[in-house]
MIDOTOR-909903 format. One record per atom (N, C-alpha, C): x, y, z. Coordinates in steps of 0.001 Angstrom, whole numbers, padded with zeros to 6 digits, always signed. Last residue first. Example, Ala and Ser with C-alpha at 12.3 -4.5 7.8 and 13.67 -1.06 7.14 Angstrom:
REM MIDOTOR-909903
+012850-002250+007080 +013670-001060+007140 +012900+000030+007870 +013190-005690+007800 +012300-004500+007800 +013200-003300+007800 
REM end
This chain:
REM MIDOTOR-909903
+009308+023213-006737 +008742+024477-007220 +009772+025561-007341 +010578+021005-005670 +010327+020999-007104 +009835+022351-007611 +010679+021415-002965 +011941+021347-003692 +011734+021431-005183 +008005+021238-002359 +008660+022543-002188 +009973+022554-002939 +007499+018554-002706 +007028+019468-003734 +007609+020865-003573 +008657+017466-000399 +009085+017033-001727 +008704+018049-002776 +007203+018640+001651 +008623+018944+001534 +009127+018587+000146 +004708+017433+001280 +004854+018874+000984 +006320+019246+000845 +005450+014644+001963 +004822+015070+000724 +005081+016528+000405 +008744+014110+003329 +007289+014119+003419 +006733+014733+002135 +011579+012095+002511 +010865+013363+002515 +009361+013183+002662 +013592+010242+004523 +012457+010100+003618 +011668+011405+003643 +015439+010734+006460 +015845+010934+005074 +014718+010796+004084 +014369+008208+008712 +015102+009450+008464 +015513+009538+006997 +011145+006817+008730 +012545+006637+008367 +013237+007962+008078 +008534+006586+009440 +009307+007636+010110 +010782+007631+009710 +007707+004399+007974 +007044+005685+007741 +007883+006823+008308 +009336+002445+009104 +009469+002758+007676 +008842+004109+007354 +008375+002370+011718 +009756+002807+011489 +009969+003168+010022 +005833+001311+011243 +005953+002670+011788 +007362+003223+011575 +006596-001254+010375 +005882-000343+009465 +005985+001105+009948 +007808-002255+012718 +008567-002186+011464 +007922-001192+010499 +005640-002173+014499 +006820-001339+014762 +007678-001188+013506 +004055-004106+013262 +003551-002733+013389 +004720-001784+013634 +005648-006332+013645 +005433-005846+012281 +004869-004426+012276 +005511-006565+016457 +006809-006385+015794 +006641-005820+014385 +002782-007038+016841 +003372-005793+017344 +004725-005526+016689 +001323-008439+013829 +001910-008520+015166 +002479-007163+015574 -000849-009678+011835 -000437-008323+012197 +000019-008340+013657 +000142-012385+009830 -000529-011948+011054 +000029-010577+011423 -000215-012832+006433 +000665-012305+007474 -000200-011871+008654 -000232-015116+003692 -000904-014459+004812 +000129-013942+005802 -000007-015181+000337 +000822-015254+001533 +000120-014435+002615 -001055-017076-002404 -001422-016100-001372 -000513-016304-000175 -000075-017487-005783 +000028-017881-004381 -000358-016721-003478 +000445-017422-008558 -000919-017641-008052 -000915-018132-006609 +002854-016640-009474 +002772-018021-008988 +001373-018385-008501 +002351-014066-010345 +003271-014900-011125 +003167-016372-010740 +000690-012838-008376 +000116-013348-009626 +001046-014291-010398 +000365-013080-005034 +001393-012946-006068 +000908-013638-007344 -001320-011394-002616 -001507-012389-003671 -000498-012105-004770 -001139-011004+000780 -000580-010532-000484 -000695-011690-001469 -003261-010224+003464 -002858-011217+002464 -002251-010488+001279 -003352-009774+007032 -003428-009281+005665 -002954-010382+004738 -005064-009824+010231 -004140-010335+009225 -004347-009628+007898 -006811-008584+011915 -005754-009387+012535 -004740-009916+011531 -008975-006061+012540 -008098-006592+011497 -006925-007294+012161 -011899-004304+012895 -011084-005362+013495 -010276-006003+012375 -011995-000772+012322 -012262-002147+011893 -011366-003119+012648 -011352+001869+012881 -012331+001200+013726 -012639-000235+013349 -009301+003034+011625 -010632+003442+011164 -011740+002699+011900 -007173+001714+012664 -007371+003093+013112 -008719+003650+012665 -007491-000695+011177 -007678-000676+012630 -007960+000737+013131 -006846+000241+008585 -008160-000345+008858 -008454-000317+010361 -004216+000996+009087 -005187+002018+008700 -006604+001494+008917 -003088-001505+009598 -003080-000478+010648 -004110+000607+010350 -003399-002702+007079 -004093-003259+008254 -004172-002236+009381 -001681-001060+005578 -003103-001145+005237 -003909-001674+006419 +000745-001624+006865 +000196-000259+006904 -001289-000261+006570 +000955-004304+006096 +000778-003996+007516 +000253-002569+007673 +001381-004013+003369 +000154-004680+003817 -000104-004416+005300 +003893-002596+003402 +002702-002023+002776 +001418-002686+003286 +005634-004376+004698 +005376-003057+005287 +004094-002470+004710 +005563-006495+002819 +005120-006699+004206 +004780-005368+004864 +006714-005366+000585 +005315-005794+000515 +004737-005977+001912 +009323-004978+001584 +008538-003824+001128 +007051-004167+001062 +010146-007692+002218 +010023-006650+003243 +009165-005457+002811 +008068-010208+000764 +009221-009338+000630 +009064-008218+001653 +006707-012897+002666 +006536-011615+001983 +007889-010931+001852 +007209-016409+001987 +007283-015217+002838 +007014-013982+001987 +006874-019968+002149 +006666-018702+001465 +006681-017536+002440 +008913-021531+004604 +008147-021613+003363 +008040-020256+002705 +010337-020801+006864 +009223-021730+007020 +008385-021872+005760 +012228-019016+005856 +012675-020199+006597 +011567-021251+006682 +011058-018032+002546 +011400-017812+003943 +011844-019105+004607 +011237-016612-000550 +011390-017882+000159 +011832-017573+001573 +008710-014281-001659 +010072-014618-001237 +010069-016016-000622 +006347-014605-004403 +006739-014398-003001 +008206-014744-002774 +006451-012780-007550 +006349-014020-006774 +006786-013757-005340 +004657-010099-009113 +005745-011064-009009 +005437-012311-008224 +002449-008350-008909 +002756-009002-010170 +003688-010197-009992 +000094-008384-006244 +001427-008075-006749 +001687-008912-007998 -002580-007155-004384 -002160-007942-005536 -000815-007452-006038 -003688-007470-001057 -002937-006677-002019 -002442-007594-003129 -006286-007279+001113 -005638-008182+000164 -004987-007307-000897 -007106-006806+004546 -006696-006235+003262 -006019-007312+002413 -009856-007815+006334 -008548-008293+005904 -008205-007607+004581 -011925-007578+009218 -011506-007064+007916 -010100-007555+007608 -014226-009638+010828 -012823-009210+010764 -012477-008781+009341 -016776-010707+010762 -016598-009401+011371 -015173-008875+011366 -016572-013060+009274 -016873-013153+010710 -016575-011843+011436 -014700-011313+006969 -015229-012627+007333 -015395-012671+008835 -014157-009109+004412 -014612-009223+005789 -015214-010607+005981 -011629-007766+002443 -012529-008894+002643 -012882-008954+004119 -010743-005421+000231 -010950-005609+001665 -012015-006688+001791 -008341-004981-002306 -009547-005676-001846 -009565-005614-000325 -006471-002863-002602 -007023-003565-003753 -008345-004224-003394 -006530+000245-001064 -006499-001199-000848 -007179-001888-002020 -004594+002903-000873 -005655+002379-001730 -005523+000867-001650 -003794+004831+001927 -003635+003555+001229 -004854+003268+000381 -001808+007372+003405 -003046+007012+002728 -002788+005716+001963 -000470+008714+006397 -000335+007778+005283 -001720+007497+004726 -000090+009826+008905 -000066+010696+007720 +000206+009864+006464 -000411+008480+011254 +000770+008161+010461 +000970+009099+009275 -002800+009732+012182 -001637+009582+013055 -000362+009351+012253 -004581+009493+010076 -004191+010837+010517 -002906+010762+011342 -004605+007345+007489 -004299+007416+008911 -003836+008822+009233 -007196+006510+005095 -005954+007147+005532 -005832+007107+007047 -008386+004592+002288 -008507+005072+003662 -007171+005703+004053 -010060+003369-000449 -009008+004288-000026 -009324+004806+001368 -010630+000406-002170 -011002+001204-001002 -009819+002076-000607 -010927-001585-004237 -010518-000196-004502 -010989+000742-003391 -013699-003727-003203 -012387-003431-003791 -012190-001946-004005 -015100-006113-000904 -015177-004896-001689 -013782-004549-002185 -017064-008388+000702 -015850-008263-000101 -016038-007044-000985 -018270-009625+003822 -018308-008617+002766 -017003-008692+001988 -019868-010575+006804 -019182-011011+005595 -019374-009992+004482 -021048-009152+008872 -020086-010199+009203 -019275-010651+007995 -021092-005571+008175 -021702-006907+008217 -020626-007945+008524 -020561-002670+010067 -019946-003693+009226 -020698-005011+009329 -021176-000474+011516 -022246-001043+010696 -021759-002188+009822 -018870+000375+012716 -019974-000018+013604 -021151-000628+012840 -017308+001085+010496 -016967-000099+011292 -018131-000575+012151 -019204+001994+007575 -018522+002346+008829 -018350+001095+009691 -018654-000030+004594 -019504+000628+005583 -018699+001042+006814 -017124+000617+001738 -016819-000057+002988 -017644+000652+004053 -018742+000164-001420 -018314+000979-000291 -017934+000071+000875 -017367-001551-004248 -018439-001168-003353 -017890-000296-002246 -015022-000047-006503 -015717-001170-005890 -016894-000681-005077 -013709+001045-009450 -014437+001449-008245 -015230+000263-007725 -010880-000906-010316 -012191-000357-010639 -012876+000050-009341 -008651-002240-009503 -008657-000792-009307 -009966-000135-009719 -008821-004855-010237 -009110-004535-008841 -009168-003039-008579 -008289-004656-013024 -009473-005361-012513 -009821-004967-011089 -005872-003337-013253 -007077-002682-013761 -008346-003347-013228 -003720-004874-012573 -004381-004126-011498 -005679-003485-011955 -002876-005819-015043 -003425-006762-014072 -004181-006051-012957 -001956-003411-016136 -003047-004143-016792 -003693-005103-015799 +000109-002817-014354 -001008-001884-014522 -002210-002575-015145 +001839-004991-014765 +001211-004783-013456 +000013-003862-013539 +002611-004469-017414 +001878-005692-017091 +001163-005560-015750 +003982-002072-016961 +002814-002095-017853 +001966-003321-017552 +006040-002928-015283 +005072-001945-014775 +003823-001903-015653 +007369-004808-016974 +006802-005229-015687 +005759-004236-015172 +008272-003318-019101 +007347-004419-019362 +006636-004808-018071 +008148+000030-017817 +008869-001158-018251 +007824-002221-018556 +008328+003572-017535 +007554+002357-017792 +008503+001237-018198 +009642+005568-015093 +009953+004914-016358 +009133+003637-016473 +009054+008615-013689 +008608+007225-013683 +008878+006634-015054 +009759+011280-011648 +010206+010550-012832 +009769+009098-012691 +009490+013010-009513 +008351+012816-010413 +008720+012097-011695 +011298+013489-007508 +011588+014059-008819 +010435+013912-009802 +009914+012212-005371 +010466+013546-005216 +010681+014207-006570 +008928+009742-006435 +008117+010604-005595 +008623+012042-005555 +010849+008575-008238 +009413+008563-008516 +008652+009632-007735 +013406+009123-007125 +013108+009432-008522 +011604+009547-008767 +013015+008175-004472 +013386+009568-004732 +013048+009952-006170 +012457+005463-004918 +011472+006334-004275 +011763+007797-004599 +014935+004693-005921 +013765+004619-006787 +012647+005506-006234 +016440+005069-003541 +016764+005844-004753 +015580+005850-005729 +015367+003213-001739 +015228+004651-001483 +015526+005510-002717 +013683+000437-002380 +014849+001132-002926 +014684+002636-002715 +011843-000754-000522 +012465-001534-001596 +013758-000874-002087 +011083+001387+001059 +011679+000213+001700 +012422-000620+000660 +010034+003064-000953 +011156+003511-000139 +011862+002341+000529 +007897+001552-001971 +009023+001903-002842 +010245+002307-002030 +006281+001504+000357 +006768+000263-000236 +007992+000549-001103 +005699+004185+000441 +006481+003628+001550 +007069+002291+001090 +004137+004310-001827 +005442+004973-001865 +006316+004543-000682 +001902+002936-000946 +002653+002397-002086 +004039+003036-002177 +000856+004640+000904 +001498+003419+001399 +002330+002778+000288 +001441+008089+000241 +000782+006830-000122 +001570+005625+000407 +001444+010499+002764 +002288+009717+001885 +001546+008431+001523 -000014+013642+003167 -000149+012205+003355 +000722+011493+002322 -000724+016379+003202 +000540+015930+003765 +000442+014446+004123 -002188+017355+000068 -002272+016896+001457 -000905+016405+001915 -002023+020222-001892 -001435+018924-001660 -001566+018508-000194 -002687+022749-002514 -003753+021762-002580 -003283+020369-002182 -000344+024180-002479 -001329+024485-001435 -002454+023460-001390 +000986+023222-004806 +001454+022847-003477 +000421+023108-002381 -000937+021902-007417 -000453+023105-006747 -000134+022749-005304 +000221+018694-008571 -000808+019623-008139 -000166+020850-007500 +002175+017835-011378 +002113+018039-009949 +000993+019010-009604 +002259+015304-013749 +001784+016648-013434 +001629+016764-011932 +004872+013603-015200 +003955+013613-014067 +003557+015051-013810 +005697+011861-018190 +005645+013088-017391 +004590+012980-016297 +007509+008918-018475 +006166+009463-018471 +006154+010724-017623 +010036+008032-020582 +009732+008610-019283 +008373+009262-019380 +010223+004945-022338 +009948+006380-022289 +009686+006813-020858 +012531+002678-023592 +011605+003015-022533 +011439+004524-022481 
REM end
């Protein structure tokens, strides 16, 4: 396995926003987050290459997401990037589907869902990431009551209602002590 070099932007040009994907990494494994985000070390594996190939379809530039006040009742668009000023988080959403005026983020994952007490469940890191996407949609003025994670290994969709408890979990992950912010990370590298 080779280590892929990462080029860092000049610190003055760097926004103070953390990608929701990196919050996912932090919840999954703080050490992996540190290597990837703070140290800029990323090791390709069969799984990451396969995930990149599978994501190529949804990462293509999609349609636009109209402003919330102009949202049609039904729409499906992909590769939408939005951010939250309050949370200082940015998210690239694989798909945003609108049905009956409600926006729903859909995130694609390579693996399989977790087994929960009532059947299929989201892994904690995936749950935090999809809830952050829903929160960002809400803060941008869209109505959003649920998110979906699609697991390619099993071709299963797992829906999650955006509850107050899950919002608190996502906010706690963003504010987690010990997690460096963007500019702080790059100051250590310069």
